Each structure stands twice: as structure tokens, then as C-alpha cells.
N, C-alpha and C positions, 0 to 999 in steps of 0.2 A: 684285334689289334687296334689300339687307340692312339690317336695323335694328340700330343699335348700342345695346345695353343696357348700362347701367353695371355694373361689376363689383361684386357684393355684398360683396366683401372689401375694397373700396377705402373707407377711412374718410373720405377727403377728399370723396367723392361724397355724403356724408350718411348712409351706412349705419353703424349702430353695430357695434362689434367683437363678437366672440363673448363676450368677457369682460364687456363692457358689458351685453349681453343677459342673461347669467347673473346679474350683479349686480342688474339690474332685476327679474328673476324672483325672486331671493331676497328682495328688498325687498317684492315683492308677497306672497310667502309669509309674510313676517314680519307684514305688515299683516293678512293673513288670520288668523294666530295671535292677534293682538290682538283681532280681531273675535270669534273663537271664545271667547276668555277673558272677554269682557264678559258682564255679566248679561243676561238676556232683555229686561228693561225698557230697558236702555241700547241693546241691539242693535236693538230695535224702532224706535228713533229714527233709525237709520242709513238712508240712501236706497239700499237694496240691491235688486238684481233678484231675481226668484223663483229663478233658477238659483243665485245666491249664497246665498240663504237656505237652499235645499235642501242645498247643499254644506256649509254650516255645521252644519246639523242632523245631517247624515250623519256628521260627524266623531265625534260622541259614541258612535256604534255601532261604530266601528272599534277593535279591541283590539290587533291585531298591530302591532309597531313598523314593519315594512316596509310594511304596508298603510297605516298612518298617513302614512309618508313619501311614498308615492305619492299618497295623497289630498291631502296638502298641496301637492304639485306641481299637482294638478288645481285646488285652490283658487286657487293663483297664476295659473293659466291663466284661470280664470273672472274673477279680479280685473282682468285686462287690459281687460275690457269694462265695468267699473264706472266710475262718475263719481268719480274719486279726489279731486278738489277738494272736492266736496260731502261725501264721507266724512271728509276731513281737517277740514273746517269743523265738522262735527258732533263729531268727536273733540275739537277745540279747545274747543267750547262745553261739552262734558261735563267736560273738565278744568278749565275756569274755574269751573263750578258746584261742582266738588269742592273747589277751592282756596278759594272763597268760604265753603263750608260748614265747611271745616277752620279757617279764620281765625275764623269766628264761634264755633266750638266752643272754640278757644283763648282767645278773649275771655271766654267764660263760665267756663272753668276759672280764668282769672286773677281774675275777680270772686269766685268761690268761695274761692280761696286767700286773697285779700285780706280778705274778710269774716271768715274764720276766724282769720287771723294778726294782724290789726289790732285791738288791744284798745280803742283809742280809738273814738269814735263817727263818726270822719271817713269811713271806708269805708262804713259803714251809711248815713250821710246822703247820700253821693255816689250810692250805689246807688238809694236811694229817690228822689232827685232825678231820676235817669235813668229809673227805672221806677216812677212814682208809683202805679200800679195794683196793686203787689205787696201781698200779705197780710203786713202788718208784724209782727203778733203771731207768725205761723208762722215768718217769717223770723228774728226774734230768738230764738225757741225753738230752731230748728235750728242757729243759730250757736252758741248756748250749749251745746247737746248735742254738737256737733262738736268744740268746744274741749275739753269734758270728756273725750270719747273719745280725743282726741289726747293729753291729759295722762296718761290712764290706760293708754295704749297699747292701746286696744281697736280692733276693726275699725271702719272709717269708715262705719258705717251712716248716721249723721246727715249726714255730709258728702255722701254719695250723694243723700240726700233733699234736701239743700240745693241740690245741683247740679240736681236734677230741678225744683225750684221755680224756680230761676233760669232754666233752659231754657224752662219753660212760660211764665214771665213775659215772656221775650224773644221768645216765639213761634217757637222753633226746633225 
């Protein structure tokens, strides 16, 4: 009695081709590279196994190019056993936090520029209306100094201090 096993080279039977397997492995290696490039704090948030954490830590000790290439193949192999959906969800959350932080930073830069460039009291009043707890005297002084520095083409020391005050007022 013989058992008919499906041909592993038959794509119609559900087995991936060698090219597909190679591409999947390269994608896992690329994901491993992204994990290695992350900061320790961000990496700690990822749901990684102990084997994967050890492989990531080991990467920093490898200096030779060929050794690193082989190690990245190993990282790809270890990645096969990881929960890729959970890792991707964490990556997405970290990216969203970063975008949110960047947008908030740009809003604060816009406030700083608007306060310095707008000679009328409109920008100042709008800022105070949005952030009533701001130290108004310090705010006005820094705006005046920043405008003066800009006119005299001096380094923007007061503009930096103004931005710091705005950032602290907005709690970012």
C-alpha cells in the first residue's frame, strides 16, 4: 500500500514556490532589520520571544560583513516563529504616536512663527485664548526679544526660549 504525497514543487497543491519562499524570507529579514534599528525603549514594547531578543542583542556584537549577513538569515529564521500580526500592530502604534508627536511639534512651531511675525496683537490674543495659563509677561518679553534678534540678524536665542515656553505651556 502506498501513500500519495503531494509534490512539493506543485504550486497548485498549495506549496509556495522557491522564489516565494525566498521573498518571504527576505521580508522577514527586513522586518528583523527594522527591529534591530529601533531604540531599546521601542523594542521593549514589541511582543518578541526570548530567542528573538537574544538574536537582536547579538547583532550589535557582529562586526564582519559576512557574519552579519549570515546572522540576518538567522534573524529571519527566528522571525518565522514570531507573532507577526502583533509585531506589525505595535509598529503601527509606534508610527501613529510619532506622527501625532510630529504634528503637535509643527503646530507649536507654527505658533512660534506666527507670534514673532504678526506685529498686531491678534496672534498673541489667540494664543492666550487657547492657553490661558501661559505667563503673559514672559511671553511678551520673548516675542519682543525674538523680533529684535530677527531684525538685527542675531542668532535666534529668544525664539528658542519662546518655543520652549510654548512647548511647556502646551504640555508637550
